[in-house]
Structure formats: structure tokens, C-alpha cells
C-alpha positions, 0 to 999 in steps of 0.5 A: 796215070794219064787222061784228058780233062774236059769242061762242062761244054765238053771242050778239052782244056787240060791233061792229067799226067800222074798227079798233075794237071797241065794246060794244053800248052804243057804248063803245070797248073795244079796238083791232083790228089784223088779228085781234088784239085789243089793250086801249086801253093797247096790250096784246095780250088775244086773237084774233078769228076771222073767220067770212066776211062781217062776222061775227066769232067769239070763242074760248071763252078770249076770250069773258071780254073781253065781257059780255053786256048783261042780257036785255031791255036794248036796244042803243044806236042799234038799238031792238033787244034783244041776243037780236034782234040775235043772231038777225039775226047768225045769220041772215046767218051761214047 
């Protein structure tokens, strides 16, 4: 399974690949079991809401687990800025 993670404001902050969550630079941050987010140490830290399709949305309480890239940085492997990826994610949602 592959999909995008957006925060409560709709900004693209991470990518889900199989049962792992990666930041936008490709670093593995968390394990995902169902909708539960676990630190790599095994500690439960939050939940991820499925919005349908490949897009998943964070609760406000879970936003702090993911930091956004500074404006203008290019997301690894995409050639796009986070703002552009956010627009793509929103287009998929509608």
C-alpha cells in the first residue's frame, strides 16, 4: 500500500509505503499497524485517519509528529516542492 499523509491543514507531510511512514526526504519515521502510528521503538504515538483512496489525514493532536519542510525545499525523488505536492494531494481528494 502506498499513499500520502497530510496534516490537519492539508499540507503534505509524509508518505506511507506498506507498513512504514517516511518523511518527505525518504527517512523512515514510524511503523504503521492499521491506523495506529508507532515509533520505531514500538511505542504507540498516534492514529492516522483514512480519507479514502491513498490519502490519509492527521488529527490536530498528531500533527506534532511531523514537521513540514521549509518552503522552497524539494521533496526527494519527486522534483516538486511540498506546496506542489499538497496541491496534488488536494486534487486527488476532490
